Structures are given as structure tokens and as C-alpha cells.
N, C-alpha and C positions, 0 to 999 in steps of 0.2 A: 206244480208247487213242490218245493223241496220237502223231503221227509222231516227235516229239522223244524220247518215252520208248522207242519201238521202236528208234530210232537209238542211244540210250544203251545199251540191252540189247546190241545188236550190237557197239558200241564196247567195252563191258566184256568181252564174250566174246572178241573179238580180243585185247584186252590180256591177258586171263587166259592165253591160249595162248602169247603172245609173251614176256611178262615176269612175269606173276603180278599179283595184286591185293592191295591193302592190306586190312586188316580192314574199314575203312569202305566200301571199294568192294565187297567181298564181301557186306556187309550190304545195300548199295544194290541190288546185283545180285539178291539173294534176294527183296527186296521187289518189285522190278520184275517179276521172273519170276512171282511169286505173282499180282500184278495182271493180268498178261498171261494166265496160265492161267485165272483166274476169268472173264475176258472171253471166252476161247475156249469155256469150259464153258457160259456163258450163251447164246452164239450157237448152239452145237450143240443145246442144249435147245430153243431157239426153232425151229430148223430141223426138229427131229423132228416137230413138229406139222404141218408142211407136206409130209410125205413119206408117200405111200401105197405099200404094196408088195403084191404078190400072192403068197400063200404057195402051197406045193406042192399043197394041196388045192383051190386055185382061189379061196379067200376073199381079199378085199382088206382089208388091215389098215392103219390109220394107225399109224406108228411111235410117235407120242406116246401114243396109247391103249395100244399094246402094252406100252410101258414105263412105264405108270402116270400119264400125263398126258393129259387129255381135249383133243381138238381145240378150238381157240379159247380155251383158258385160258392 
């Protein structure tokens, strides 16, 4: 996500706390938040494939495999 969009999210957040937002600004804020959350979700899903953990019984499990995604996919 471009820095400008993240800056705009922060700007709208500050304005909402200080003086409130217009209907158009609230709509823009909602769209930008959704885009940001989807980006975070995609990044987290990708990172799961790169994390191996050792479980209590001593087995090593890749988090991506544990939660339904095979390593390398």
C-alpha cells in the first residue's frame, strides 16, 4: 500500500477524533481501511509458510501446513 494512502488513513483518523468526518470522508476511510486490512491479511498468510514451530510433543510443524496451506504454495 502506498505511503500516501497510509498517511490519508492516519489523517482521517485524527480528524475523526478532533472534529468528525463528513459522509464522504467516512466512506473513504472505510474503503482505505478495507484495503489496508486485506494487505495485512495477505502478508500474514504469506509469512505463515515461512514459520516452523516445535510443538510440545517435539514435532516440528510449519504453520502454513498446520493451518491448511502447504509450504511453497
